[in-house]
N, C-alpha and C positions, 0 to 999 in steps of 0.2 A: 502495382506501386510505380510511381513515376521515378525516373532516373534522378539521382542526386547530382546536380550540375555544379555544386560548390567545389572550388579548388580545395586541396587538402588544408592549406594554411587558414582558409576562411572557416572551415568546419572546426579546426583546432581553436580558433579565436572564439567561435560561438560556444564551444564546450567550456572554455576558460571563463567566459562571461557567465554561463549558467552555473558553474561551480562557485564563482564569486558571489552571485546573487544568493545561492543557497547558504553560503558561509555568512554573508552579511545580514540577511533577513530571516532565515529559517533557523540556523543553528542557535542563535541567541534565545530563540523561543523554547528551546529544549533544555532540560537539565543535563541531558547528554544525547548527542547524535554521533554515532560511530563513524569510522572512516569508510571510504570506498562506497559512499552513497551515490545513487543515480537518481536525481530528481529531474524528471523531464518537464519542461515548462514550469519551473518552480514558482513563477508569479501566479500560478493557479493552484498552489498548495497553501493551505491555511492551517497554521499550528498556533494554539493559544492555551493559556492556563499553566499552572505550576506542575512540577514533578512529572514531566514527560521524558521518558528514557527510551531511546531507539538504538538498537544494536548496529553492528557493521553490515555493510552491503545492503542497506535499505534501498528499495526501489519504489518511487512514487511517480505516477503519470497524471499530471494535471491537464485539464482541457478547459477552454473558456466557459462552456455551459455545464461542465461536470468537474467541479473542483474536488480535490482530495482534502478532507478536513479531519484534524485530530484536535480534540478539545477537552479540557478538564474544567468543570464548573463545580468546585467543591462546596460543601455545606458552609464552610467558613474560609476566611482568607488563608491561602497556603495549603488547603486540604484537597484531597483527591489525587489520583495518580493514574497514569497510563504507562505500562511497560511493554514495549514491543521488542521481540527478540531479534536475532541475527537473520539476515537474508529474507526479510519479509517483503512481500509485494502488495502495494495498494494501487489498484487500477482507477481510471477516471470515475469520479462520483462516489468513491467509497468513503465511509465516515466512521469515526470512533468518537463516541461522546461518553465521558466518564463523570459520574457524580462522586464515586468513592474509589472504585478500582476496576480497571480493565487490563488484563494481562494476555498478550498474544505470543504464542510460542515460536521458536525458530522455524524459518522456512514456510510459514503459513502464507496463503495467498488470498487476497480479496479481489474478486472479479468486479466488473463494472457495477457501481451502485450498491455494493454490499454495505450493510449498516450494523454496527455493534453498539449497544448501550447497556448500562447497568442500572438504569432508572427510568421510571415513568415520568419523572420531573414534576408531577403534581399528583395528589390523591384524587380519587373519584368524586368525593363529596366536597372537598375543599381544593379548588383549583389554584390556590395561592401558595400552597406548601407542599414539600416533598414528604413521602412516606419516611418515617423515622427508621425503618428497617434498612440495614445495609445489605445490598444484594450484588456482590461482585460478579464479574464475568471472567472466566478463565478459559482461554482457547489453547489447545495443545499444540504440539509441534507438527508441522507438515499438514495442517488443516487447510482445506480448500473450501472457501465460501463462494458459491456460485453467483451468477448474475442476479443482483437485487435480493440476495438472501438477507434475512434479518435475524440477528441474535439478540434476544431480549434479556432482561435483568435476571440475575441469579443463576445463569446457565454455566455449566462446565462442559466443554467438548473435548473428547479424548483425541490422542494423537492419530494422525493419518486420515481422519474422517473427512468425508465430502458432504457438504450441505448443498443440495440441489438448487437450481435457479428458482427464485421467488419463494423458497421455503421460509417459514417463520419458526424459529427455534424458541420454545418456551420452557423446555425441561432439559435436564442433563442428557447428554448424548455420549455413548461409550466410544472407545477407540475402534478404529478399523471397520467403520460402517459407512454406508451412504444413507442419508436421511432426505426426505422430500415431503412436501405438503404443508398445510396450515391447519392445525399445528404439525410440526415436522415429526415424522415417524420413520423408523428403520425400514428401508426397502431392499437393502442388499448388505451382505457381509463381505468384507474384504479379507484376503488371505495374507496375513503379515509374513508368512513363510516365503512368499515370492519376493519379498523385499521391495523397497521403494527407492527410486532415484529422486532426490530432493533438491531444493534450491541450495541447501547446505553443501551438497556435492558439487553443484555448478559453481559455487563461489568458494570452493576449497582453497583456491589460489587466486585471490582477487587481484593481486599485482600482476600475475601472469595473464589473467583474463584481460586486464586493461591493456597490457602490451600487445596481446593478440589482436584485439579490435583496433588498436592504433595502427598496427601493421596492415590490417585489412583496409582501413580507410586510406592509408598511404598508397596502396596499390590500386584500389578501385577509383580513387579520385585523382590519380596522378595526371591524367590527360585533360582535366577540366581547366578552363580558363575563367578568370574573373569576369571578363566581358560577356562571355556566353551565359554565365550564371545570371548576370545583371539583365541581359536581354530576356532570359527565361522568366525573370520576375516581372518584367514589363509585359511580355507576351507568353502566357502560360502554355500556349500550344507548342512552343518550342521545347518544353520539358519532356514531351513524349517522343521526340525525334532522336 
């Protein structure tokens, strides 16, 4: 990782702009977006549709070629919903698409390119209409969806479960297991007696966490100057010195 050459005040200004962008462009797209969110590069995060509720300490990481997308396309105006719990992580390229209902539990994590949907969006023989059956998706607490994992319509995933990279989940999955493959099958049992350290633990004191990272920035960036940072932007070779 290259050294951050920004002076402390410049990074604070960037973080303030990032939060302003989130509040101005993304928060109004949600029925509710909780406090202490961290939306990295929010201009690459797309939220659309009604009834999108997101809990506190939400983290989303947008990238130019891998946008984070949360969308509701209900069967009629105002229909459909997405409910995302507290302390959820959505990595670059992860997506949630809801026709009727997608619920994601507290502390769950979406790795790069993970996709969740509750609909096929059209039937097999008539590609112009959706199936009349409602097939919601419910993902439990502290679930980890691996790189490019896919969760399809009508699936319930139990707490603490891990969905391996590239797995395709087409049926309900119990709690405390690892599933892999297409279609996904249980390949390992987890021991809940060992306990899990979760994102809910990490964000137990979000205000204190923010103060901690602010102090780290203050110390690490203390010796940086604006002009050296500017030269580093012009000549990237200077960033590694």
